[in-house]
N, CA, C and O atoms as a GROMACS GRO file, in nm:
protein
  320
    1MET      N    1  -0.049  -0.154  -0.086
    1MET     CA    2  -0.069  -0.258  -0.208
    1MET      C    3   0.089  -0.275  -0.263
    1MET      O    4   0.201  -0.230  -0.240
    2GLN      N    5   0.026  -0.367  -0.345
    2GLN     CA    6   0.181  -0.413  -0.422
    2GLN      C    7   0.091  -0.481  -0.571
    2GLN      O    8  -0.020  -0.530  -0.590
    3LEU      N    9   0.161  -0.463  -0.620
    3LEU     CA   10   0.107  -0.504  -0.820
    3LEU      C   11   0.224  -0.565  -0.889
    3LEU      O   12   0.327  -0.501  -0.910
    4THR      N   13   0.215  -0.634  -0.909
    4THR     CA   14   0.291  -0.727  -0.968
    4THR      C   15   0.331  -0.768  -1.144
    4THR      O   16   0.228  -0.764  -1.210
    5ALA      N   17   0.399  -0.788  -1.191
    5ALA     CA   18   0.382  -0.859  -1.319
    5ALA      C   19   0.515  -0.840  -1.386
    5ALA      O   20   0.588  -0.742  -1.399
    6ARG      N   21   0.526  -1.014  -1.439
    6ARG     CA   22   0.670  -1.042  -1.453
    6ARG      C   23   0.786  -0.998  -1.365
    6ARG      O   24   0.766  -1.017  -1.245
    7SER      N   25   0.904  -0.943  -1.396
    7SER     CA   26   0.979  -0.863  -1.340
    7SER      C   27   0.976  -0.771  -1.272
    7SER      O   28   1.069  -0.732  -1.202
    8ILE      N   29   0.841  -0.710  -1.286
    8ILE     CA   30   0.802  -0.548  -1.284
    8ILE      C   31   0.735  -0.606  -1.102
    8ILE      O   32   0.681  -0.707  -1.056
    9CYS      N   33   0.778  -0.478  -1.052
    9CYS     CA   34   0.645  -0.462  -0.894
    9CYS      C   35   0.646  -0.313  -0.835
    9CYS      O   36   0.749  -0.246  -0.821
   10ILE      N   37   0.504  -0.267  -0.799
   10ILE     CA   38   0.467  -0.151  -0.742
   10ILE      C   39   0.420  -0.173  -0.620
   10ILE      O   40   0.333  -0.258  -0.600
   11ASP      N   41   0.476  -0.092  -0.514
   11ASP     CA   42   0.442  -0.096  -0.400
   11ASP      C   43   0.390   0.048  -0.348
   11ASP      O   44   0.459   0.150  -0.342
   12TYR      N   45   0.256   0.037  -0.312
   12TYR     CA   46   0.230   0.177  -0.227
   12TYR      C   47   0.197   0.153  -0.070
   12TYR      O   48   0.152   0.072   0.010
   13TYR      N   49   0.245   0.265  -0.081
   13TYR     CA   50   0.267   0.245   0.089
   13TYR      C   51   0.199   0.417   0.168
   13TYR      O   52   0.222   0.532   0.131
   14PRO      N   53   0.117   0.369   0.279
   14PRO     CA   54   0.047   0.502   0.331
   14PRO      C   55   0.203   0.591   0.350
   14PRO      O   56   0.317   0.549   0.326
   15ILE      N   57   0.165   0.704   0.392
   15ILE     CA   58   0.315   0.802   0.479
   15ILE      C   59   0.288   0.870   0.605
   15ILE      O   60   0.192   0.946   0.616
   16LYS      N   61   0.377   0.840   0.710
   16LYS     CA   62   0.366   0.913   0.846
   16LYS      C   63   0.455   1.022   0.838
   16LYS      O   64   0.542   1.038   0.752
   17THR      N   65   0.424   1.110   0.951
   17THR     CA   66   0.578   1.194   1.000
   17THR      C   67   0.643   1.145   1.077
   17THR      O   68   0.619   1.025   1.089
   18TRP      N   69   0.717   1.182   1.137
   18TRP     CA   70   0.834   1.109   1.230
   18TRP      C   71   0.742   1.107   1.387
   18TRP      O   72   0.785   1.069   1.496
   19SER      N   73   0.677   1.134   1.371
   19SER     CA   74   0.540   1.182   1.512
   19SER      C   75   0.445   1.028   1.517
   19SER      O   76   0.388   0.975   1.612
   20ASN      N   77   0.456   0.986   1.380
   20ASN     CA   78   0.355   0.921   1.357
   20ASN      C   79   0.255   0.945   1.302
   20ASN      O   80   0.189   0.852   1.254
   21ASN      N   81   0.207   1.094   1.290
   21ASN     CA   82   0.079   1.106   1.224
   21ASN      C   83   0.068   1.063   1.088
   21ASN      O   84   0.166   1.094   1.020
   22ILE      N   85  -0.044   0.985   1.015
   22ILE     CA   86  -0.045   1.001   0.892
   22ILE      C   87  -0.084   1.094   0.824
   22ILE      O   88  -0.163   1.176   0.872
   23ILE      N   89  -0.052   1.103   0.734
   23ILE     CA   90  -0.059   1.195   0.621
   23ILE      C   91  -0.164   1.148   0.555
   23ILE      O   92  -0.159   1.033   0.513
   24PRO      N   93  -0.276   1.226   0.535
   24PRO     CA   94  -0.401   1.180   0.473
   24PRO      C   95  -0.360   1.174   0.293
   24PRO      O   96  -0.258   1.223   0.245
   25GLU      N   97  -0.443   1.119   0.234
   25GLU     CA   98  -0.479   1.082   0.091
   25GLU      C   99  -0.387   1.154   0.004
   25GLU      O  100  -0.405   1.227  -0.094
   26LYS      N  101  -0.221   1.090   0.105
   26LYS     CA  102  -0.044   1.065   0.048
   26LYS      C  103  -0.013   0.919   0.048
   26LYS      O  104  -0.054   0.833   0.126
   27TYR      N  105   0.077   0.906  -0.069
   27TYR     CA  106   0.113   0.741  -0.075
   27TYR      C  107   0.256   0.752  -0.144
   27TYR      O  108   0.275   0.828  -0.239
   28LEU      N  109   0.367   0.664  -0.085
   28LEU     CA  110   0.490   0.660  -0.116
   28LEU      C  111   0.472   0.514  -0.238
   28LEU      O  112   0.426   0.400  -0.245
   29ARG      N  113   0.525   0.590  -0.297
   29ARG     CA  114   0.520   0.474  -0.467
   29ARG      C  115   0.620   0.408  -0.509
   29ARG      O  116   0.692   0.477  -0.581
   30ILE      N  117   0.665   0.280  -0.493
   30ILE     CA  118   0.810   0.262  -0.538
   30ILE      C  119   0.798   0.149  -0.622
   30ILE      O  120   0.735   0.045  -0.600
   31LEU      N  121   0.897   0.196  -0.772
   31LEU     CA  122   0.873   0.088  -0.872
   31LEU      C  123   1.014   0.051  -0.866
   31LEU      O  124   1.119   0.116  -0.869
   32THR      N  125   0.976  -0.120  -0.855
   32THR     CA  126   1.118  -0.198  -0.856
   32THR      C  127   1.132  -0.302  -1.015
   32THR      O  128   1.047  -0.380  -1.059
   33PHE      N  129   1.205  -0.284  -1.046
   33PHE     CA  130   1.263  -0.394  -1.190
   33PHE      C  131   1.360  -0.449  -1.162
   33PHE      O  132   1.470  -0.406  -1.126
   34LYS      N  133   1.301  -0.607  -1.189
   34LYS     CA  134   1.410  -0.702  -1.167
   34LYS      C  135   1.497  -0.687  -1.008
   34LYS      O  136   1.620  -0.688  -1.013
   35GLY      N  137   1.434  -0.673  -0.881
   35GLY     CA  138   1.482  -0.655  -0.781
   35GLY      C  139   1.553  -0.527  -0.770
   35GLY      O  140   1.622  -0.532  -0.668
   36GLN      N  141   1.572  -0.378  -0.849
   36GLN     CA  142   1.628  -0.322  -0.818
   36GLN      C  143   1.565  -0.218  -0.835
   36GLN      O  144   1.521  -0.184  -0.944
   37THR      N  145   1.544  -0.118  -0.674
   37THR     CA  146   1.459   0.014  -0.718
   37THR      C  147   1.522   0.090  -0.847
   37THR      O  148   1.637   0.069  -0.885
   38GLN      N  149   1.432   0.181  -0.909
   38GLN     CA  150   1.370   0.254  -1.039
   38GLN      C  151   1.397   0.375  -0.930
   38GLN      O  152   1.505   0.429  -0.904
   39THR      N  153   1.246   0.406  -0.866
   39THR     CA  154   1.169   0.563  -0.870
   39THR      C  155   1.083   0.539  -0.740
   39THR      O  156   1.004   0.447  -0.723
   40LYS      N  157   1.106   0.612  -0.676
   40LYS     CA  158   1.030   0.674  -0.544
   40LYS      C  159   0.977   0.826  -0.540
   40LYS      O  160   1.042   0.930  -0.527
   41ARG      N  161   0.831   0.808  -0.554
   41ARG     CA  162   0.794   0.920  -0.566
   41ARG      C  163   0.635   0.944  -0.456
   41ARG      O  164   0.565   0.845  -0.433
   42ILE      N  165   0.596   1.082  -0.399
   42ILE     CA  166   0.459   1.013  -0.322
   42ILE      C  167   0.348   1.094  -0.439
   42ILE      O  168   0.372   1.182  -0.521
   43ILE      N  169   0.220   1.022  -0.407
   43ILE     CA  170   0.149   1.015  -0.503
   43ILE      C  171   0.005   1.026  -0.419
   43ILE      O  172  -0.013   0.945  -0.328
   44SER      N  173  -0.117   1.146  -0.456
   44SER     CA  174  -0.215   1.149  -0.416
   44SER      C  175  -0.319   0.997  -0.360
   44SER      O  176  -0.270   0.885  -0.341
   45GLU      N  177  -0.432   1.023  -0.348
   45GLU     CA  178  -0.489   0.880  -0.330
   45GLU      C  179  -0.571   0.903  -0.471
   45GLU      O  180  -0.594   0.802  -0.537
   46ALA      N  181  -0.605   1.001  -0.508
   46ALA     CA  182  -0.681   0.988  -0.663
   46ALA      C  183  -0.565   0.949  -0.768
   46ALA      O  184  -0.607   0.930  -0.882
   47GLN      N  185  -0.397   0.929  -0.747
   47GLN     CA  186  -0.328   0.909  -0.860
   47GLN      C  187  -0.308   0.757  -0.817
   47GLN      O  188  -0.267   0.674  -0.898
   48LEU      N  189  -0.339   0.728  -0.690
   48LEU     CA  190  -0.352   0.558  -0.664
   48LEU      C  191  -0.452   0.505  -0.676
   48LEU      O  192  -0.445   0.394  -0.621
   49ASN      N  193  -0.511   0.516  -0.703
   49ASN     CA  194  -0.686   0.472  -0.778
   49ASN      C  195  -0.688   0.466  -0.878
   49ASN      O  196  -0.750   0.366  -0.914
   50ASP      N  197  -0.641   0.538  -0.978
   50ASP     CA  198  -0.585   0.534  -1.099
   50ASP      C  199  -0.506   0.445  -1.166
   50ASP      O  200  -0.527   0.362  -1.254
   51GLU      N  201  -0.411   0.481  -1.104
   51GLU     CA  202  -0.317   0.347  -1.138
   51GLU      C  203  -0.364   0.242  -1.135
   51GLU      O  204  -0.372   0.182  -1.241
   52ILE      N  205  -0.413   0.181  -1.014
   52ILE     CA  206  -0.394   0.040  -0.975
   52ILE      C  207  -0.517   0.007  -1.113
   52ILE      O  208  -0.506  -0.078  -1.202
   53LEU      N  209  -0.611   0.089  -1.096
   53LEU     CA  210  -0.721   0.009  -1.175
   53LEU      C  211  -0.718  -0.007  -1.349
   53LEU      O  212  -0.762  -0.091  -1.427
   54ASP      N  213  -0.633   0.130  -1.364
   54ASP     CA  214  -0.550   0.140  -1.540
   54ASP      C  215  -0.458  -0.018  -1.536
   54ASP      O  216  -0.485  -0.105  -1.620
   55ARG      N  217  -0.342  -0.043  -1.421
   55ARG     CA  218  -0.269  -0.170  -1.419
   55ARG      C  219  -0.323  -0.322  -1.414
   55ARG      O  220  -0.273  -0.432  -1.436
   56VAL      N  221  -0.443  -0.276  -1.377
   56VAL     CA  222  -0.493  -0.430  -1.350
   56VAL      C  223  -0.601  -0.480  -1.470
   56VAL      O  224  -0.602  -0.590  -1.527
   57THR      N  225  -0.722  -0.324  -1.497
   57THR     CA  226  -0.768  -0.345  -1.598
   57THR      C  227  -0.710  -0.351  -1.755
   57THR      O  228  -0.775  -0.406  -1.844
   58ASN      N  229  -0.617  -0.307  -1.772
   58ASN     CA  230  -0.560  -0.256  -1.889
   58ASN      C  231  -0.434  -0.365  -1.941
   58ASN      O  232  -0.434  -0.407  -2.057
   59TYR      N  233  -0.334  -0.403  -1.847
   59TYR     CA  234  -0.231  -0.461  -1.808
   59TYR      C  235  -0.253  -0.609  -1.734
   59TYR      O  236  -0.363  -0.655  -1.701
   60SER      N  237  -0.137  -0.666  -1.719
   60SER     CA  238  -0.130  -0.798  -1.688
   60SER      C  239  -0.107  -0.796  -1.512
   60SER      O  240  -0.108  -0.904  -1.453
   61TYR      N  241  -0.090  -0.695  -1.451
   61TYR     CA  242  -0.100  -0.669  -1.350
   61TYR      C  243  -0.162  -0.753  -1.221
   61TYR      O  244  -0.279  -0.790  -1.229
   62ASN      N  245  -0.096  -0.781  -1.116
   62ASN     CA  246  -0.189  -0.878  -1.041
   62ASN      C  247  -0.186  -0.777  -0.885
   62ASN      O  248  -0.078  -0.724  -0.859
   63VAL      N  249  -0.256  -0.764  -0.826
   63VAL     CA  250  -0.315  -0.733  -0.672
   63VAL      C  251  -0.209  -0.841  -0.584
   63VAL      O  252  -0.242  -0.958  -0.603
   64THR      N  253  -0.072  -0.824  -0.478
   64THR     CA  254   0.001  -0.960  -0.456
   64THR      C  255   0.034  -0.901  -0.292
   64THR      O  256   0.094  -0.974  -0.213
   65ASP      N  257   0.000  -0.798  -0.262
   65ASP     CA  258  -0.015  -0.754  -0.124
   65ASP      C  259  -0.061  -0.668  -0.071
   65ASP      O  260  -0.086  -0.576  -0.148
   66ASN      N  261  -0.089  -0.649   0.040
   66ASN     CA  262  -0.149  -0.536   0.095
   66ASN      C  263  -0.078  -0.407   0.184
   66ASN      O  264   0.013  -0.484   0.215
   67HIS      N  265  -0.049  -0.314   0.234
   67HIS     CA  266   0.088  -0.267   0.262
   67HIS      C  267   0.001  -0.144   0.357
   67HIS      O  268   0.059  -0.044   0.398
   68THR      N  269  -0.112  -0.164   0.377
   68THR     CA  270  -0.227  -0.049   0.439
   68THR      C  271  -0.168  -0.014   0.588
   68THR      O  272  -0.144   0.088   0.653
   69ASN      N  273  -0.158  -0.160   0.608
   69ASN     CA  274  -0.059  -0.126   0.810
   69ASN      C  275   0.080  -0.139   0.762
   69ASN      O  276   0.134  -0.248   0.779
   70ARG      N  277   0.148  -0.041   0.704
   70ARG     CA  278   0.283  -0.055   0.717
   70ARG      C  279   0.342   0.078   0.623
   70ARG      O  280   0.409   0.078   0.520
   71PRO      N  281   0.275   0.215   0.724
   71PRO     CA  282   0.295   0.357   0.691
   71PRO      C  283   0.449   0.390   0.688
   71PRO      O  284   0.508   0.358   0.792
   72GLN      N  285   0.521   0.444   0.596
   72GLN     CA  286   0.696   0.442   0.580
   72GLN      C  287   0.664   0.605   0.603
   72GLN      O  288   0.564   0.661   0.557
   73PHE      N  289   0.776   0.677   0.689
   73PHE     CA  290   0.799   0.764   0.698
   73PHE      C  291   0.855   0.909   0.595
   73PHE      O  292   0.943   0.914   0.508
   74HIS      N  293   0.782   0.992   0.639
   74HIS     CA  294   0.866   1.028   0.530
   74HIS      C  295   0.861   1.203   0.572
   74HIS      O  296   0.782   1.256   0.649
   75THR      N  297   0.984   1.275   0.485
   75THR     CA  298   0.996   1.408   0.582
   75THR      C  299   0.990   1.489   0.422
   75THR      O  300   1.013   1.453   0.307
   76SER      N  301   0.935   1.653   0.506
   76SER     CA  302   0.982   1.706   0.365
   76SER      C  303   0.911   1.887   0.390
   76SER      O  304   0.824   1.953   0.333
   77GLY      N  305   1.006   1.912   0.508
   77GLY     CA  306   1.017   2.009   0.566
   77GLY      C  307   0.834   2.064   0.580
   77GLY      O  308   0.792   2.168   0.529
   78GLY      N  309   0.763   1.981   0.645
   78GLY     CA  310   0.619   1.995   0.675
   78GLY      C  311   0.525   2.034   0.586
   78GLY      O  312   0.415   2.072   0.627
   79THR      N  313   0.556   2.031   0.445
   79THR     CA  314   0.496   2.030   0.306
   79THR      C  315   0.488   1.910   0.234
   79THR      O  316   0.577   1.825   0.247
   80LEU      N  317   0.363   1.887   0.139
   80LEU     CA  318   0.387   1.800   0.064
   80LEU      C  319   0.252   1.860  -0.016
   80LEU      O  320   0.213   1.806  -0.120
   0.00000   0.00000   0.00000
C-alpha cells in the first residue's frame, strides 16, 4: 500500500524471510519526504490498518499504489 500527500509518501510492504516465507501480520513501513527516505520500521497489521484509516480519513492522504504483491526481505535473527 502507498499513501501520498504533497511531498510525503508512506509505503507499506509485506515482509518475508530469505527462504521466501511471508511473515504474517508484519509490514515494512517506509516514510519518504521529498524523495529522501526518513524512516524504515516494522509495524503490525493492526498498526497498519489504524494508520491508513487515520491518514485517509483525517488528513489529505490518498492511496496511490498497492504493494501487497511485492514483499521485501527482512532479517531479524529469527524473531520479530
